[in-house]
C-alpha positions in Angstrom: -99.7 18.4 -18.3 -99.1 18.0 -14.6 -101.5 15.1 -14.5 -99.7 13.4 -17.3 -96.3 13.7 -15.6 -97.7 12.4 -12.3 -99.1 9.4 -14.2 -95.7 8.5 -15.7 -94.0 8.8 -12.3 -96.6 6.6 -10.7 -96.2 4.0 -13.4 -92.4 3.8 -13.0 -92.7 3.6 -9.2 -95.1 0.8 -9.5 -92.7 -1.1 -11.8 -89.8 -0.8 -9.3 -92.1 -1.8 -6.5 -93.4 -4.9 -8.4 -90.0 -6.1 -9.9 -87.6 -4.9 -7.2 -84.3 -3.0 -7.7 -81.7 -5.1 -9.6 -77.9 -4.7 -9.8 -75.6 -6.2 -12.4 -72.5 -8.1 -11.1 -69.3 -6.8 -12.8 -66.2 -9.1 -12.7 -63.1 -7.1 -12.3 -64.5 -4.2 -10.1 -62.7 -5.6 -7.1 -66.0 -6.2 -5.3 -66.8 -9.8 -4.4 -70.6 -9.9 -4.9 -73.1 -12.8 -4.3 -72.8 -15.2 -7.2 -69.2 -14.3 -8.1 -67.5 -16.8 -5.7 -67.1 -19.4 -8.4 -67.3 -17.2 -11.5 -64.9 -14.3 -10.8 -61.6 -15.4 -9.0 -60.2 -11.9 -9.7 -62.7 -10.3 -7.3 -63.1 -13.2 -4.9 -59.6 -14.6 -4.7 -58.8 -16.3 -1.3 -56.3 -14.7 1.0 -52.7 -16.1 0.8 -50.0 -16.6 3.4 -46.9 -15.9 1.3 -43.5 -14.3 1.8 -41.4 -12.6 -0.9 -37.7 -12.7 0.1 -35.8 -9.9 -1.5 -32.0 -9.8 -1.7 -30.1 -6.6 -2.9 -26.5 -6.5 -4.0 -24.2 -3.8 -5.5 -24.3 0.0 -5.5 -21.9 0.3 -2.5 -20.7 3.7 -3.7 -24.0 5.1 -4.7 -24.5 8.8 -3.8 -27.5 9.4 -1.5 -30.1 6.9 -0.3 -31.1 3.7 -2.0 -34.5 2.1 -2.0 -36.5 -1.0 -2.8 -39.7 -0.2 -4.5 -42.4 -2.7 -5.2 -45.6 -2.6 -7.3 -48.6 -4.9 -7.2 -51.6 -5.3 -9.5 -54.1 -7.8 -10.7 -54.2 -6.0 -14.1 -51.0 -4.4 -15.2 -50.6 -1.8 -17.9 -47.5 0.4 -18.6 -47.4 4.1 -19.3 -44.0 5.3 -20.5 -42.3 8.3 -22.0 -41.7 8.1 -25.8 -37.9 8.0 -25.3 -37.9 5.1 -22.9 -37.5 1.5 -23.9 -39.6 -0.6 -21.6 -41.0 -4.1 -21.5 -43.4 -5.7 -19.1 -43.5 -9.5 -19.0 -40.7 -11.8 -18.1 -38.4 -8.8 -17.7 -38.9 -5.1 -17.6 -36.4 -2.3 -17.6 -36.0 1.4 -18.4 -33.2 2.9 -20.4 -33.9 6.4 -18.9 -34.8 5.7 -15.3 -36.1 9.2 -14.4 -38.7 9.0 -17.2 -40.0 5.5 -16.5 -43.1 5.2 -14.4 -45.6 2.4 -14.2 -49.4 3.0 -14.0 -51.4 0.1 -12.6 -55.1 -0.5 -12.6 -56.0 -0.9 -9.0 -52.2 -1.0 -8.2 -50.5 -1.0 -4.8 -46.9 0.0 -4.2 -44.5 0.5 -1.4 -40.9 1.6 -0.6 -38.2 0.4 1.8 -34.8 2.0 2.5 -31.7 0.0 1.7 -28.8 0.3 4.1 -25.3 -0.9 3.9 -25.9 -3.3 6.8 -29.2 -4.6 5.7 -29.6 -6.2 2.3 -32.2 -8.9 2.9 -36.0 -8.1 3.2 -39.1 -10.2 3.7 -42.5 -9.0 2.5 -45.7 -10.7 3.8 -48.2 -11.2 0.9 -51.9 -11.9 1.3 -53.1 -10.8 -2.2 -52.5 -13.0 -5.3 -51.4 -11.2 -8.4 -48.3 -9.8 -10.2 -45.5 -8.2 -8.2 -42.6 -6.2 -9.6 -39.5 -5.1 -7.6 -36.8 -2.5 -8.3 -33.9 -1.2 -6.4 -32.8 2.3 -7.2 -30.4 5.0 -5.9 -31.6 8.5 -5.1 -29.3 10.0 -7.8 -30.5 7.4 -10.3 -27.0 6.2 -10.9 -27.8 2.6 -9.9 -30.8 0.5 -10.6 -32.0 -3.1 -10.7 -35.4 -4.6 -11.6 -36.7 -8.0 -11.0 -38.6 -10.5 -13.2 -42.3 -10.4 -12.8 -43.3 -12.4 -9.7 -46.7 -14.1 -10.0 -48.0 -15.0 -6.6 -50.9 -17.4 -6.9 -50.5 -19.7 -3.9 -49.1 -19.6 -0.3 -45.4 -20.2 0.1 -42.0 -18.5 -0.3 -40.9 -16.5 -3.3 -37.4 -15.2 -4.0 -36.2 -12.0 -5.7 -32.5 -11.1 -6.3 -31.7 -7.5 -7.3 -28.1 -6.8 -8.4 -27.8 -3.0 -8.8 -25.7 -1.9 -11.7 -24.8 1.5 -13.1 -27.5 3.2 -15.2 -24.9 5.1 -17.3 -21.5 3.6 -16.6 -18.4 5.5 -17.9 -15.0 3.9 -18.7 -11.8 5.8 -19.3 -9.0 4.3 -21.3 -5.5 5.7 -20.8 -2.3 4.7 -22.8 0.9 4.8 -20.7 4.5 3.9 -21.3 6.6 1.5 -19.2 7.1 4.2 -16.6 3.4 5.0 -16.2 3.5 8.3 -18.2 0.4 9.0 -20.3 1.4 8.8 -24.0 0.6 11.4 -26.7 0.6 11.1 -30.4 -1.3 10.0 -33.5 -3.5 7.1 -32.8 -6.9 5.7 -31.9 -8.8 3.7 -29.4 -11.5 1.3 -30.7 -13.9 0.0 -28.1 -15.6 -3.3 -29.0 -18.7 -4.8 -27.5 -18.0 -8.5 -26.8 -20.7 -11.1 -26.3 -20.0 -14.7 -25.4 -23.1 -17.0 -25.9 -23.3 -20.4 -24.3 -24.3 -22.6 -27.3 -24.1 -26.4 -27.6 -21.8 -26.8 -24.5 -19.3 -24.0 -25.3 -19.0 -20.2 -25.5 -19.2 -18.7 -29.0 -17.7 -15.2 -29.1 -18.9 -12.3 -31.2 -17.8 -8.7 -31.1 -18.9 -5.4 -32.7 -17.2 -2.0 -32.9 -19.0 0.0 -30.2 -17.2 3.4 -30.4 -13.9 5.0 -31.5 -11.7 7.9 -30.3 -9.1 9.5 -32.6 -6.0 11.5 -31.5 -3.7 14.0 -33.2 0.1 14.2 -32.7 -0.2 16.5 -29.6 -3.1 14.8 -28.0 -3.0 12.6 -24.9 -4.2 9.1 -25.6 -7.0 9.3 -23.1 -10.6 8.7 -23.9 -13.9 8.5 -22.0 -16.6 6.1 -23.2 -20.2 5.8 -21.9 -21.1 2.1 -22.3 -24.4 0.3 -22.5 -25.2 -1.9 -19.5 -26.9 -5.0 -20.6 -29.4 -6.3 -18.1 -30.4 -9.7 -19.6 -27.4 -12.0 -19.3 -29.1 -15.4 -19.4 -26.6 -17.9 -20.9 -24.1 -15.2 -22.0 -21.2 -13.0 -20.9 -20.9 -9.4 -22.0 -17.9 -7.1 -21.7 -15.9 -4.6 -23.7 -12.5 -4.8 -25.3 -10.4 -1.7 -26.0 -7.7 -1.8 -28.7 -5.2 1.0 -28.5 -3.0 1.9 -31.5 -0.4 4.6 -31.5 2.2 5.5 -34.1 5.5 3.9 -33.1 4.1 1.5 -30.5 2.9 -2.0 -30.6 -1.0 -2.3 -30.5 -2.4 -3.1 -27.0 -5.6 -4.8 -26.1 -7.3 -4.5 -22.7 -10.5 -6.2 -21.6 -13.0 -4.0 -19.8 -15.1 -6.0 -17.3 -15.8 -3.6 -14.5 -18.2 -1.3 -16.4 -21.2 -3.4 -15.4 -20.8 -2.8 -11.7 -19.2 0.7 -11.3 -20.3 4.2 -12.2 -16.8 5.1 -13.3 -13.7 2.9 -13.9 -10.3 3.4 -15.4 -8.2 1.0 -17.5 -4.6 1.5 -18.5 -3.0 0.2 -21.7 0.7 -0.2 -21.2 2.3 0.3 -24.6 5.9 -0.3 -25.6 7.8 0.8 -28.6 7.8 -1.3 -31.8 10.1 -4.3 -31.7 13.4 -3.6 -33.5 14.5 -5.9 -36.4 18.2 -6.2 -35.5 19.5 -8.8 -33.1 22.7 -9.1 -31.0 24.3 -11.0 -28.2 25.2 -9.9 -24.7 27.3 -11.6 -22.0 26.4 -10.5 -18.5 28.8 -11.2 -15.6 27.6 -11.2 -12.0 30.0 -9.4 -9.7 30.0 -8.9 -5.9 28.1 -5.8 -4.6 28.5 -4.1 -1.3 29.3 -6.4 1.6 28.9 -9.4 -0.7 31.5 -12.1 -1.4 32.0 -14.7 -4.1 30.8 -17.4 -1.7 27.5 -15.6 -1.5 27.2 -15.3 -5.3 27.9 -19.0 -5.8 24.4 -19.7 -4.5 23.0 -18.2 -7.7 24.8 -20.7 -10.0 22.4 -23.0 -11.7 19.4 -20.8 -11.0 17.2 -19.4 -13.7 17.3 -15.6 -14.5 14.3 -13.9 -16.0 15.2 -11.5 -18.9 12.4 -9.1 -19.6 12.2 -6.5 -22.4 11.3 -3.0 -21.3 11.5 -1.1 -24.6 9.3 -3.2 -26.8 6.5 -5.7 -26.5 7.6 -9.2 -25.7 7.6 -11.9 -23.1 10.3 -12.6 -20.5 12.9 -15.2 -21.4 14.6 -17.6 -19.0 18.4 -18.0 -18.9 20.4 -20.3 -16.7 23.2 -18.7 -14.6 26.5 -20.5 -15.6 29.1 -21.8 -13.3 31.3 -18.8 -14.0 28.4 -16.5 -12.8 27.5 -15.4 -16.3 24.3 -15.0 -18.2 24.4 -15.3 -22.0 21.8 -13.5 -24.0 22.0 -14.9 -27.5 20.0 -13.8 -30.6 18.1 -11.0 -28.7 16.4 -8.0 -30.4 18.2 -4.7 -29.8 16.7 -2.9 -26.8 16.7 -2.5 -23.1 16.2 -5.5 -20.8 15.8 -6.0 -17.1 17.3 -9.1 -15.5 15.8 -10.7 -12.3 17.3 -13.6 -10.2 17.3 -14.3 -6.5 18.1 -17.2 -4.1 15.6 -17.3 -1.2 15.6 -20.0 1.4 14.6 -19.6 5.1 17.6 -21.6 6.1 20.1 -19.8 3.9 21.3 -16.3 3.3 19.2 -14.7 0.5 21.1 -13.3 -2.5 19.6 -11.3 -5.4 20.6 -9.2 -8.4 21.0 -5.4 -7.8 18.0 -3.8 -9.5 19.9 -0.6 -10.0 22.4 -2.3 -12.3 20.2 -5.0 -13.7 19.0 -2.8 -16.6 21.1 -3.8 -19.6 21.1 -2.8 -23.3 21.7 -4.8 -26.4 22.8 -2.5 -29.2 25.5 -4.4 -31.0 26.3 -7.9 -32.5 28.5 -8.7 -29.4 28.5 -6.9 -26.1 29.1 -7.3 -22.4 27.7 -5.9 -19.1 28.1 -6.4 -15.4 25.3 -6.8 -12.8 26.0 -6.7 -9.0 24.9 -9.5 -6.8 23.6 -8.4 -3.4 23.7 -10.4 -0.1 20.6 -9.9 2.0 20.0 -10.6 5.7 18.9 -13.4 7.8 17.6 -11.8 11.0 17.3 -14.1 14.1 15.1 -13.0 17.0 15.3 -14.4 20.5 12.9 -14.0 23.5 14.1 -15.2 26.9 12.0 -15.7 30.0 14.2 -13.9 32.6 17.7 -14.9 31.8 19.6 -16.0 28.7 19.4 -19.7 28.0 15.7 -20.1 28.9 13.5 -19.4 25.8 10.0 -18.0 26.3 7.0 -19.8 25.0 6.2 -18.1 21.6 2.5 -18.7 22.1 2.5 -16.7 25.4 4.5 -13.7 24.2 1.9 -11.0 23.3 3.0 -8.2 20.8 1.7 -4.8 21.8 3.0 -2.3 19.4 5.7 -1.7 16.8 7.5 1.6 16.2 9.6 2.5 13.2 12.4 5.0 13.4 13.8 6.3 10.2 16.0 9.4 10.0 14.7 10.4 13.5 11.1 10.1 12.3 9.1 7.8 14.6 5.8 6.2 13.9 4.0 3.6 16.0 1.2 1.1 15.3 -0.7 -1.2 17.6 -0.9 -4.9 16.9 -4.3 -6.4 16.7 -5.5 -8.0 19.9 -3.8 -11.2 21.1 -1.2 -11.2 18.4 1.5 -13.5 19.6 5.2 -14.1 18.8 4.1 -17.4 17.1 1.6 -15.5 14.9 4.4 -13.2 13.7 7.5 -15.4 13.5 6.5 -18.9 14.3 9.2 -20.4 16.4 11.5 -18.9 19.1 14.1 -18.1 17.9 12.4 -16.6 14.9 14.2 -16.5 11.5 13.4 -13.7 9.1 15.1 -13.8 5.6 15.2 -10.4 4.0 16.0 -10.0 0.3 18.0 -6.8 -0.3 17.6 -6.0 -4.0 19.8 -2.9 -4.4 22.7 -1.0 -2.8 20.4 2.0 -2.4 17.9 -0.2 -0.5 20.7 -1.5 1.8 21.7 2.1 2.6 18.0 2.9 3.5 17.7 -0.2 5.6 20.8 0.7 7.6 18.9 3.8 8.9 15.8 1.9 9.9 15.1 0.6 13.4 12.1 -1.5 14.5 11.1 -1.3 18.2 8.6 -3.9 19.3 6.9 -3.7 22.7 5.9 -7.1 24.1 4.2 -8.7 27.2 5.0 -12.1 28.7 2.6 -12.8 31.5 3.0 -9.7 33.7 6.5 -8.9 32.4 7.2 -6.3 29.7 10.0 -6.3 27.2 11.3 -4.5 24.1 12.9 -5.9 21.0 15.1 -3.6 18.8 15.6 -4.9 15.3 18.0 -3.6 12.6 17.8 -4.6 9.0 21.5 -5.0 8.1 23.3 -7.4 5.8 24.5 -10.7 7.1 23.0 -12.5 10.1 22.0 -9.8 12.6 20.4 -10.9 15.9 18.1 -9.2 18.4 16.8 -10.4 21.7 14.3 -9.4 24.4 14.7 -10.5 28.0 11.6 -10.4 30.2 12.5 -9.2 33.7 
């Protein structure tokens, strides 16, 4: 038996000795063997001199660190969790970022930190193949992925990564004209809107995405988690919220920010249903505090804006008559606010008193009065060393301004090299101030501005009071 085994061994050894030890070349084993130079470019690809330029945008409020991650492979395959939607090809993305991972045959990868100050990166590439890039925040709240980059020759390649929220949330609140959150029976329908660019124009389609319903005692306040579309070639995508509450006009608000922010709020400003009855109201403009008929005559011929505050509607325009009256004819019952002002840098500003400019139409014929308020035209002078010689406004440097109101003093420094000319133009400077209510006039009378200045090596202080008429203030540099 031993002799038989020895004979077999000797026979095999003789065959190896006579024929030599052979090795089969395998294309794709990443070993460039003799004879594969022209038959297997995968194993014997020449080295490249390429640069992939990566630019990152977005995720400025991400929590924690953010990174660029890149993957490279000659032969790509994906391994994903069952609850993840993923595609490798022209685009690839993951719906659940924490569960997505890529497994490459003979893959290489790397990671770079993203900082607020650095958003552009250059990667030197010598190996041909497929490259994938993603930018992701540490808390997985933001993410962006690139198209597949095929590097097959030397040169520059470019990748743009716009990081968007992975799971953006949008809150819709219904408020009244005073900003109070409304309650009552109602609903909010959120629609997904898609505008496709077709044949030279946008074609809009929308679908109901989600709804929220409210009972009589509920606040009209809903939170929606929205889908963040990543493929936006030739189309716009946004959301549209339609708010409906019993007793109010429906309100529509377009939601655009969800694609770029983790959380955003939108307000629907609802107003009561429009009444069906109409009436007329004649408004007379009368002098307010420290205001004369001559001042009010500047308003004659101007257009006043009449805006409804108690129901949905646009502002109307009415001309102020020669007798200082405004005629509201054929207006729906309700509350209106009236706006009008005369503002000219060479004239005294005059406006309507906002405290009395809220009027109500509640009968076939009615009347109301609104006060007209004279403002201020403040004139500022800067003298070189004596009165009569004006300082060069380009050489007067403003140092700081202090405000004193009811014995409360606050000071702020001007930015470097702020001049008189930057602030007021010419010397003397003219500052028209519209005073829109008697309560504002009272508040202004208690306000003093103190401005410290420098003219060459001379210091000076300008004290300014905001009072009606034509107040003046001067600084003399000594």
